[in-house]
Structures are given as C-alpha cells and as structure tokens.
C-alpha positions as CSV (number, residue, x, y, z in Angstrom):
1,M,23.5,4.7,8.0
2,S,26.7,4.8,6.9
3,D,28.2,3.1,4.1
4,D,30.4,0.8,5.9
5,S,27.4,-0.4,8.1
6,R,25.4,-1.4,4.4
7,Y,28.3,-3.0,3.6
8,E,28.0,-5.3,7.2
9,A,24.3,-5.7,5.7
10,V,25.4,-6.7,2.5
11,C,27.7,-9.2,3.8
12,S,25.5,-10.5,6.3
13,R,22.8,-10.6,3.5
14,D,20.5,-9.2,5.9
15,A,16.9,-8.8,4.6
16,R,15.8,-6.4,7.2
17,F,17.5,-3.7,4.7
18,D,15.8,-5.0,1.5
19,G,14.6,-1.7,0.0
20,E,16.1,0.5,2.3
21,F,19.2,0.8,0.2
22,F,20.5,-0.9,-3.2
23,F,23.9,-1.8,-4.2
24,G,25.8,-1.5,-7.4
25,V,28.6,-3.8,-8.4
26,A,30.9,-2.2,-10.5
27,T,33.0,-5.1,-12.0
28,T,29.7,-6.5,-13.3
29,G,27.1,-3.6,-13.5
30,I,24.4,-5.4,-11.8
31,Y,22.7,-4.1,-8.9
32,C,21.3,-5.9,-6.0
33,R,19.1,-5.9,-2.6
34,P,21.5,-6.2,0.3
35,S,20.2,-9.9,1.0
36,C,21.5,-11.0,-2.6
37,P,22.6,-15.0,-2.2
38,A,25.0,-14.3,-4.6
39,T,28.9,-13.9,-4.0
40,T,29.5,-10.9,-1.7
41,P,31.5,-8.6,-3.9
42,R,34.7,-6.8,-2.6
43,R,33.6,-3.4,-0.9
44,K,35.8,-1.2,-3.3
45,N,34.1,-2.4,-6.0
46,V,30.6,-1.7,-4.5
47,R,28.5,1.5,-4.5
48,F,25.1,2.3,-2.6
49,F,22.1,3.8,-3.7
50,P,18.5,4.8,-2.1
51,T,16.6,4.0,-5.1
52,S,16.5,1.3,-7.7
53,A,16.3,4.2,-10.1
54,A,19.3,5.5,-8.9
55,A,21.0,2.8,-9.6
56,Q,19.6,2.3,-13.0
57,G,20.6,5.8,-13.9
58,A,24.2,5.0,-12.7
59,G,24.3,2.6,-15.5
60,F,23.3,-0.5,-13.4
61,R,21.0,-3.4,-14.3
62,A,18.9,-5.4,-12.2
63,C,20.5,-8.8,-10.9
64,R,18.4,-11.5,-12.3
65,R,18.9,-13.5,-9.0
66,C,18.1,-11.4,-6.3
67,R,15.5,-9.6,-8.7
68,P,15.8,-6.0,-6.6
69,D,13.0,-4.7,-8.0
70,A,10.7,-6.7,-6.2
71,V,12.0,-5.8,-2.6
72,P,8.8,-4.1,-0.6
73,G,9.5,-0.3,-0.1
74,S,11.1,1.9,2.0
75,A,9.4,2.5,5.4
76,D,10.7,6.0,5.3
77,W,7.7,7.2,3.0
78,N,5.1,6.8,5.4
79,A,7.1,8.2,8.1
80,R,8.1,11.2,6.4
81,A,5.3,14.2,5.9
82,D,8.2,16.3,3.4
83,A,8.1,16.7,0.1
84,V,10.2,14.0,-0.7
85,G,8.2,11.2,1.3
86,R,5.0,12.9,-0.2
87,A,6.4,12.9,-3.9
88,M,7.5,9.4,-3.4
89,R,3.9,8.0,-2.4
90,M,2.2,9.8,-5.2
91,I,4.5,8.4,-7.8
92,G,4.1,5.1,-6.3
93,D,0.1,5.4,-6.8
94,G,0.9,6.6,-10.6
95,V,0.2,10.4,-10.3
96,V,3.3,10.8,-12.6
97,D,1.8,8.6,-15.4
98,R,-1.4,9.6,-15.0
99,E,-0.6,13.8,-14.7
100,G,3.3,13.9,-15.8
101,V,5.7,15.9,-13.5
102,S,3.7,18.9,-13.5
103,G,0.6,17.4,-12.1
104,L,3.0,15.5,-9.6
105,A,4.7,19.4,-8.7
106,A,0.8,20.9,-8.5
107,R,-0.2,18.3,-6.2
108,L,3.2,18.8,-3.9
109,G,2.4,23.1,-4.3
110,Y,6.2,23.0,-6.1
111,S,7.7,24.1,-9.4
112,A,8.9,21.1,-11.6
113,R,12.3,22.2,-11.3
114,Q,12.3,22.4,-7.4
115,V,10.4,18.6,-7.1
116,Q,13.4,17.5,-10.1
117,R,16.0,19.1,-7.8
118,Q,14.7,18.2,-4.2
119,L,14.4,14.3,-5.5
120,T,17.7,14.2,-7.5
121,A,19.3,15.6,-4.5
122,E,18.1,13.0,-2.1
123,L,17.3,9.9,-4.3
124,G,19.8,10.0,-6.9
125,A,16.7,10.1,-9.5
126,G,14.3,12.9,-10.8
127,P,10.4,11.7,-11.0
128,V,10.4,10.4,-14.5
129,A,13.5,8.2,-13.5
130,L,11.7,6.8,-10.8
131,A,8.5,6.6,-12.5
132,R,10.4,4.6,-15.1
133,A,11.9,2.2,-12.6
134,Q,8.4,1.3,-11.0
135,R,6.9,1.1,-15.0
136,A,9.6,-1.6,-15.9
137,H,8.7,-3.6,-12.5
138,T,5.2,-3.3,-14.2
139,A,6.1,-4.6,-17.3
140,R,7.9,-7.4,-16.0
141,I,5.2,-8.5,-14.0
142,L,3.0,-8.8,-16.7
143,L,5.5,-10.1,-19.3
144,Q,5.8,-12.8,-16.7
145,T,2.5,-13.5,-15.5
146,T,0.2,-13.0,-18.6
147,A,-0.4,-14.2,-22.5
148,L,-0.7,-10.6,-23.3
149,R,1.3,-9.2,-26.3
150,A,4.3,-7.1,-25.9
151,S,2.5,-4.2,-27.6
152,E,-0.4,-4.5,-25.2
153,I,1.6,-4.6,-21.9
154,A,4.1,-1.6,-23.0
155,F,1.0,0.9,-23.3
156,A,-0.5,-0.7,-20.0
157,A,2.8,0.0,-17.9
158,G,2.7,3.4,-19.0
159,F,5.2,3.4,-21.6
160,S,4.7,6.5,-24.2
161,S,5.7,4.0,-27.5
162,V,7.3,0.1,-28.1
163,R,10.5,1.6,-28.7
164,Q,10.4,3.3,-25.4
165,F,9.3,-0.2,-23.3
166,N,11.9,-2.2,-25.9
167,D,14.9,0.3,-24.2
168,T,13.8,0.7,-21.1
169,L,13.9,-3.2,-20.5
170,R,17.0,-3.6,-22.1
171,E,18.5,-0.8,-19.8
172,V,17.3,-2.2,-17.0
173,Y,17.0,-5.9,-17.1
174,A,19.7,-6.6,-20.0
175,A,16.7,-8.7,-21.5
176,T,14.5,-8.4,-24.4
177,P,10.6,-8.5,-23.7
178,T,11.1,-11.6,-25.2
179,E,13.8,-13.2,-23.2
180,L,12.5,-11.8,-20.2
181,R,9.2,-14.0,-20.4
182,A,11.2,-16.9,-21.3
183,A,12.5,-16.3,-17.8
184,R,9.5,-16.6,-15.8
185,P,10.1,-17.6,-12.2
186,E,9.4,-20.7,-11.2
187,K,7.4,-21.5,-7.7
188,S,11.0,-21.7,-6.1
189,A,11.7,-18.3,-6.8
190,L,12.9,-16.0,-4.1
191,S,10.0,-13.2,-4.2
192,G,8.1,-11.4,-7.1
193,P,5.6,-12.7,-9.5
194,T,4.2,-16.2,-9.9
195,G,1.8,-18.7,-11.5
196,A,-0.2,-19.1,-14.9
197,P,-0.8,-16.3,-17.2
198,G,-4.3,-15.0,-16.3
199,G,-6.3,-12.3,-17.6
200,V,-8.1,-9.1,-16.7
201,L,-11.5,-8.4,-15.6
202,G,-14.2,-7.9,-18.6
203,T,-16.5,-5.2,-18.2
204,N,-19.2,-7.6,-17.9
205,G,-17.6,-8.7,-14.6
206,G,-15.9,-12.3,-16.3
207,T,-12.3,-12.2,-17.4
208,N,-10.5,-11.9,-20.6
209,G,-8.6,-14.7,-22.0
210,G,-7.9,-15.8,-18.7
211,T,-8.2,-18.1,-15.7
212,A,-7.6,-16.1,-12.2
213,G,-5.9,-12.9,-13.3
214,V,-2.3,-11.6,-12.8
215,P,-0.9,-13.3,-9.9
216,L,1.1,-11.4,-7.7
217,R,3.5,-12.3,-4.6
218,L,3.5,-9.3,-2.4
219,A,7.0,-8.5,-0.7
220,Y,7.0,-7.8,2.8
221,R,9.7,-7.1,5.5
222,G,10.2,-9.1,8.6
223,P,7.8,-11.0,10.7
224,Y,4.3,-10.5,9.6
225,D,1.3,-11.2,11.5
226,T,-1.5,-12.2,9.3
227,T,-4.1,-13.3,11.9
228,Q,-4.3,-10.0,13.1
229,V,-4.7,-8.3,9.6
230,F,-6.8,-10.5,8.2
231,D,-9.3,-10.6,11.8
232,Y,-9.1,-6.6,11.3
233,L,-10.5,-6.9,8.0
234,A,-12.6,-9.6,8.4
235,R,-14.7,-7.6,11.4
236,R,-15.2,-4.6,9.4
237,A,-16.2,-6.2,5.9
238,L,-19.3,-5.1,3.8
239,I,-21.6,-7.7,2.3
240,G,-21.3,-7.2,-1.3
241,L,-18.3,-5.2,-1.2
242,E,-15.7,-7.4,0.6
243,E,-15.7,-11.3,1.7
244,M,-13.5,-13.2,3.8
245,A,-13.4,-17.4,2.2
246,G,-12.2,-20.2,4.5
247,A,-11.3,-21.4,7.5
248,P,-8.6,-19.0,9.8
249,G,-5.3,-19.4,9.0
250,A,-6.3,-20.3,5.4
251,R,-8.8,-17.4,4.9
252,T,-8.9,-15.4,1.3
253,Y,-9.4,-11.5,1.7
254,R,-11.6,-10.8,-1.5
255,R,-13.2,-7.1,-2.6
256,T,-14.1,-5.3,-5.6
257,L,-11.9,-2.0,-6.3
258,R,-12.5,1.5,-8.1
259,L,-9.6,2.4,-9.5
260,P,-8.5,5.8,-11.8
261,H,-9.6,4.3,-15.3
262,A,-11.8,1.1,-14.4
263,C,-12.8,-1.6,-11.9
264,A,-11.1,-4.4,-10.4
265,I,-11.5,-7.5,-8.3
266,V,-8.8,-8.1,-5.6
267,E,-7.7,-11.7,-3.8
268,V,-4.9,-11.9,-0.9
269,D,-4.4,-15.2,0.7
270,E,-3.9,-15.1,4.5
271,R,-1.3,-17.9,4.2
272,P,2.0,-16.5,3.8
273,G,4.5,-17.4,1.8
274,D,8.5,-16.9,2.3
275,G,8.3,-13.0,2.9
276,W,5.2,-12.4,0.5
277,L,1.2,-12.7,0.2
278,E,0.1,-14.4,-2.6
279,C,-2.5,-12.0,-4.4
280,R,-4.6,-12.0,-7.8
281,L,-5.6,-9.0,-9.5
282,R,-8.5,-9.2,-12.2
283,L,-8.7,-6.1,-13.9
284,T,-10.9,-4.3,-16.4
285,E,-8.1,-1.6,-17.5
286,L,-4.1,-3.3,-17.0
287,R,-3.4,0.6,-17.1
288,D,-4.4,0.3,-13.3
289,L,-2.0,-2.5,-11.9
290,T,0.6,-0.2,-10.9
291,T,-2.0,1.8,-8.6
292,A,-3.9,-1.3,-7.7
293,I,-0.6,-2.9,-6.4
294,Q,0.4,0.4,-4.4
295,R,-3.0,0.6,-2.7
296,I,-2.9,-3.1,-1.7
297,R,0.3,-2.6,-0.4
298,R,-1.3,0.1,1.5
299,L,-4.0,-1.4,2.6
300,F,-1.8,-4.5,4.5
301,D,0.6,-2.1,5.5
302,L,3.4,-4.1,3.4
303,D,5.9,-1.7,3.2
304,A,6.4,-1.4,7.4
305,D,9.7,-2.0,9.1
306,P,8.5,-4.2,12.0
307,Y,12.4,-4.3,13.6
308,A,12.3,-0.3,13.8
309,V,8.2,-0.5,15.1
310,A,9.4,-2.8,18.0
311,E,12.9,-1.3,18.6
312,R,11.2,1.9,19.5
313,L,7.9,0.8,21.2
314,G,9.5,-2.3,22.9
315,A,11.5,0.2,25.0
316,D,8.5,0.9,26.7
317,A,8.1,-1.5,29.9
318,A,4.2,-1.7,29.5
319,L,4.1,-2.3,26.0
320,A,7.3,-4.3,25.8
321,P,5.0,-7.7,26.7
322,L,2.8,-6.6,23.8
323,V,5.4,-6.0,21.0
324,A,7.1,-9.7,22.3
325,A,3.5,-11.4,21.9
326,R,2.6,-9.9,18.7
327,P,5.7,-9.9,16.6
328,G,5.0,-8.3,12.9
329,L,1.9,-6.6,14.0
330,R,0.6,-4.1,11.4
331,S,-1.3,-0.9,10.7
332,P,-3.8,-1.5,8.1
333,G,-4.2,1.2,5.5
334,A,-7.1,1.6,2.8
335,A,-7.3,0.4,-0.7
336,D,-9.8,3.6,-1.9
337,P,-9.2,6.7,0.9
338,H,-12.8,8.0,0.0
339,E,-14.3,5.2,0.6
340,L,-12.3,4.9,3.8
341,A,-13.4,8.4,5.0
342,L,-17.2,7.9,4.6
343,R,-16.7,4.2,6.4
344,A,-15.2,6.2,9.5
345,V,-18.4,8.7,9.6
346,L,-20.6,5.7,9.7
347,G,-18.2,4.2,12.7
348,Q,-18.4,7.5,15.0
349,Q,-19.4,6.7,18.7
350,V,-20.6,3.4,17.6
351,S,-19.1,-0.2,17.8
352,V,-17.3,-1.8,15.0
353,A,-20.2,-4.4,14.6
354,A,-22.9,-1.1,14.5
355,G,-20.6,0.5,12.1
356,R,-20.5,-2.2,9.9
357,V,-24.5,-2.7,9.5
358,L,-24.5,1.0,8.6
359,G,-21.8,0.2,5.7
360,N,-23.9,-2.5,4.6
361,G,-26.7,-0.4,4.3
362,L,-25.2,2.1,2.3
363,I,-23.9,-0.4,0.1
364,A,-27.5,-2.0,-0.6
365,A,-28.6,1.3,-1.3
366,Y,-25.9,3.7,-3.1
367,G,-23.7,0.5,-4.6
368,K,-23.0,0.5,-7.8
369,P,-23.9,-3.0,-9.1
370,L,-21.5,-5.4,-11.0
371,E,-23.0,-6.3,-14.2
372,R,-22.3,-9.7,-13.3
373,P,-21.7,-10.8,-9.7
374,D,-18.2,-12.9,-8.4
375,G,-18.8,-15.0,-5.6
376,G,-20.2,-12.9,-2.8
377,L,-18.6,-9.8,-4.5
378,T,-21.7,-8.1,-5.9
379,H,-21.0,-3.8,-5.8
380,L,-18.2,-1.6,-5.9
381,F,-18.6,1.4,-3.3
382,P,-20.8,4.4,-4.2
383,S,-18.6,7.3,-5.8
384,V,-18.3,10.6,-3.8
385,E,-20.2,12.4,-6.4
386,D,-23.0,10.1,-6.0
387,L,-23.1,10.0,-2.6
388,A,-23.0,13.9,-2.0
389,E,-26.6,14.5,-2.9
390,A,-27.7,11.2,-1.3
391,S,-30.4,11.6,1.3
392,F,-29.1,8.5,3.5
393,A,-32.8,7.9,4.6
394,E,-32.3,4.0,4.0
395,L,-29.5,3.5,7.0
396,G,-32.1,4.5,9.5
397,T,-29.5,7.0,11.3
398,V,-29.6,10.1,13.1
399,E,-29.8,13.2,10.4
400,S,-26.7,14.7,11.9
401,R,-24.8,11.2,10.6
402,R,-26.6,11.7,7.4
403,A,-25.6,15.3,7.0
404,T,-21.8,14.8,8.3
405,L,-22.0,11.9,5.4
406,R,-23.2,14.4,2.7
407,T,-21.0,17.1,4.1
408,L,-17.5,14.9,3.7
409,A,-18.7,13.6,0.4
410,T,-19.2,16.8,-1.2
411,A,-15.4,18.1,0.2
412,L,-14.1,15.0,-1.3
413,A,-16.1,15.2,-4.7
414,D,-15.0,18.9,-5.3
415,G,-11.5,18.8,-3.9
416,T,-11.7,20.9,-0.6
417,V,-10.1,17.8,1.0
418,R,-7.8,15.4,-0.7
419,L,-6.9,12.4,0.4
420,D,-4.4,11.3,-2.3
421,A,-1.0,9.5,-1.5
422,G,1.0,12.4,-1.1
423,A,-1.5,15.2,0.8
424,D,-0.2,16.9,3.4
425,R,-1.4,15.4,6.4
426,D,-1.8,18.3,8.9
427,R,-3.4,20.6,6.4
428,T,-5.7,17.8,5.8
429,E,-6.3,17.1,9.1
430,K,-7.1,20.6,9.7
431,E,-9.5,20.5,6.8
432,L,-11.2,17.5,8.2
433,L,-11.6,19.2,11.4
434,G,-13.5,22.2,9.6
435,L,-16.0,20.5,8.5
436,R,-19.3,20.2,10.8
437,G,-19.8,16.9,12.6
438,I,-16.1,15.7,12.3
439,G,-13.8,15.7,15.5
440,P,-10.7,14.3,16.5
441,W,-11.6,10.8,16.2
442,T,-12.8,10.6,13.1
443,S,-10.0,12.6,11.3
444,G,-7.3,10.9,13.5
445,Y,-8.9,7.6,12.2
446,I,-8.7,8.8,8.4
447,R,-5.3,10.3,9.2
448,M,-4.0,6.9,10.3
449,R,-5.6,4.4,7.4
450,A,-6.3,6.8,4.2
451,L,-3.0,8.7,4.4
452,S,-1.2,6.0,5.9
453,D,0.0,7.9,8.6
454,P,2.0,6.0,11.3
455,D,2.1,8.3,13.9
456,V,-1.6,8.6,15.2
457,L,-3.1,7.7,18.7
458,L,-6.4,8.1,19.0
459,E,-6.3,8.9,22.8
460,S,-10.5,9.4,23.5
461,D,-10.8,5.9,22.0
462,V,-12.4,3.6,24.6
463,A,-10.8,0.3,23.7
464,V,-7.1,2.3,23.5
465,R,-8.2,3.6,27.1
466,A,-8.8,0.3,28.0
467,G,-6.3,-1.6,26.4
468,A,-3.7,0.9,28.1
469,R,-5.2,0.2,32.0
470,G,-4.9,-3.3,31.1
471,A,-1.3,-3.4,29.9
472,G,-0.4,-0.6,32.6
473,A,0.7,2.1,29.8
474,H,0.3,5.9,30.0
475,L,-1.4,7.2,27.2
476,E,0.3,11.1,28.6
477,D,3.9,9.2,27.8
478,S,3.2,8.2,24.2
479,E,6.0,10.9,23.0
480,G,8.6,8.0,23.5
481,W,6.4,6.0,21.0
482,R,6.9,8.3,18.4
483,P,7.0,7.7,15.1
484,W,5.3,4.5,15.5
485,R,2.1,5.7,17.9
486,S,-0.4,4.2,15.2
487,Y,1.6,0.8,15.9
488,A,1.1,1.2,19.5
489,M,-2.7,2.1,19.1
490,H,-3.1,-1.4,17.4
491,H,-1.2,-3.3,20.4
492,L,-3.6,-1.5,22.5
493,W,-6.4,-2.6,20.9
494,N,-5.2,-6.1,20.8
495,A,-4.2,-6.3,24.6
496,P,-6.0,-8.7,26.3
497,R,-8.4,-7.4,29.0
498,P,-8.1,-8.3,32.8
499,R,-10.8,-10.5,33.5
500,P,-13.8,-8.5,35.9
501,A,-13.3,-10.0,39.5
C-alpha cells in the first residue's frame, strides 16, 4: 500500500484501515487512526507509521479525539509466520514485560540485537518501544476505569518506576495521570474503556474495592458475526469453567482464566457496540491486564480483517454465497493454549457433544476449585503439571486417549512443545505430530486455535467435507483460499446442509 493510497484512506476516514497504519500531523505533533473525525490535514503535513510505537518514537502524541491506541491490532501479525510477526504476538502477550528483550530474543532464537534491528527496520520501533506503547495503553485503561492510586497503576501496567510512568504518559498523551483520569470517556466515545470504576478479583473469589471489575470496549474491524462466535463457544462450554448466560442475541459469555501471575474472571457481551464488544475483567493481579486483554482478543478473533477474508474467499464461486450470507464470520482462537490443546485431544474422533462430556468430567475430577464460586463458575482448568501424572480413570474413556492426554500434558509441562503466542507454527505442528496419539486433525486444530493460525484446513474433518459437498466446493482447490483457509473452514462448518431426499 503506497503513502498516496494511505492518504486516500485518511481523506475518506476509512475505518477498515484502523490499526493497519497510523498517521502523524507535523503541524500539530499528533498521531491518529485513519478514521479520525478531525479535519483532514494537508498531504504535505502527514507522515505514515506502521505502529503507534513508531509514531510515538518520532515525537507524536496520541489524538484525544480518535484515541488511536484503542484500535484493533493488525491482522498481519496473525497471518505472518516470520520473526517479526511472531515477535509482535509475543510482545502483545506481555513477554517483554515479564522476561525482557533477552527473553523475547531467546524465544525467537535470535540475539537481542537481531530482534532490535529487524523490528526497527520494518516497524520503526524496537521491542522496548513497542512494549512501552502497550504499557501506556494499559495505564490509560486503568486510570479511566478504576479508582486505584496512580502508583498502583504504574506497576500494574508494567512500568519499573512511577517516574517512568509519569514521563511516558506525558510523552504519549501530553497529559498527566490526573488529567487522563479526569478525561474519562463517556458512553458516546468512539471506542476504548468505559463504565464506572471497578475492582479486582480477590484471592477468595470476591472483589476488592469495586463492583464489576475493569470494564473494557474491545474494538474489532468491519462486520462481526457475534451469533456465530457465541454459538461456537456455547456448544463447547464446560461446566464450572465457562457459562453462557442470557437469551440468544443478548448473551454473556463468562469464564475463569489462568494467567501468568494469578487468575481472572472474564465476561464478554454478545450485543455489540459501535465496533466493539463490551467486556469486564476481574483480576486477582492487575499485572495480568495486558495479557488477559490479548488472550480474550485472540479467543474472539478481534484483530481479523474481514474485508481481506471476504475478498479472497468471495472470489471462489462455491464459497461466495457462504461469504455473502455470513459477513464478519470469525475463527475463534483460545484464551489458554494449553487448555485448548488438551481439549482437542478429548475431542478426537468424537462429536462436539461427546467431547464436551469428557471435558466436563476432566473439570470435575481435576479442575482447581475457586475458593468462592462465582455464579456457575467454580473451577480453573487444571495445570499441565497436575495432568502429566493423572490417571484420567474418572473420564471413562479408552486407555489410548488417556495415555495421549498424559503424553501431551508432559510435553507442555517440560517445554518439549511450546504453545506461546509467538511459537513457530510449523515446528510446533511437527512436534505435536511426533507425540503418540496425535494425528493431523488434532495438530491442525491446535494450530488453528491455540496458535491463531488463519490458514488451516482440516481436510479429513467429516463436517468440513459435508459442508464442501453441500456448497459444491472442492477441497483440492483450496490453495486459492490462502492465507484464510481457517475462515473458509468455518464457512463450510456453517454451510446449510442439503435435506435428505
């Protein structure tokens, strides 16, 4: 995409490109999203940036009107399998905050200098700057949605000192923490956080000093098929771990979630806002906020580019009617990759309903109870360390499946198989296939959901083949569907089935 094309998108305030690039205005020192409603600046005064961190590094501060830090992430980071794409997924998951640049480099298999050079060359910002931009966004959310003291927010957002916190907010937003808190957006705001100040989840399962937790607006791009996503999650919800409350069209998905520092309870509403889903997070440790947000975004596939998907899949004569019938269809990911992988083994060669029964048995037998149940939420998913030595006799399934569960749990626990956000997908799939009891369907399903790969097609899946027959699609022609074959598969799963004669 050329700079002239980017400027045309800015002139037309095209929201399709929000998060794909940012632009800075030299005369004001402010950077914006392409759909910013402010007066369009002259072309000669505009500079374009691939990331908000690059704009900040060039000395621009975030626009208070369009809040460019609240846009969806670029779909490129999920589609790309190179070092830059993997690094961006890991930075989003909080790896730099937890392990530093050296930890990020070690996970990528490069030196810290190589990672710095690659990210700076392509994105205009290194890993520290990219993580810093993310920390600033997290701090703004906490300032505007909680009653916590600024010093607590500084460390919760990942800053090493209050001074660094204050300096960063002044540079990014041209405002002090007090001024940002006073500028809390109202319901009419374009996107981002909203709601009354909330609290965090106490270790006893209650809340500390708040009501409904940290309220968020999780932005997405283009149309979003909430019915498809919520139906998909509802059919797979496990008792005690997840629940779906309310009537279709106004449902709330709730679940417990294990995070790097502690646990959380997540709530996401089906009824969408103007380009966002309402979410509430109740965290035991506020340091987990950034990671929790990214994992929820992956679960709900909020960074997808439905325009690019529809353009590619709609060019196939057989898929075109399906794409037109379900605009905004998504490919749900996973909030907990280890959990998803083990649940995939439970779902091998059985129906979704049968896999759910086995999953319910796993939670009842091995789930970690919450100290205080929260509605229908009573357990955390068991850790892979606990499952590595489990007998699984309570599940009433065959020994071969129980052995596969133990083998996979052991591989995840000792790091033989890594399912972190930036894992090398090809290598991970090979490692999974090397485990006894895991075949192409299971490894592909894990790759699609746990690793958020948008280009997986499970050709042996019975429902996929049935959907293809009904739609008149030929799986051998699926090369033309790349790099969005996961979305094609969801269209085939949702395709109308021909009635028997």
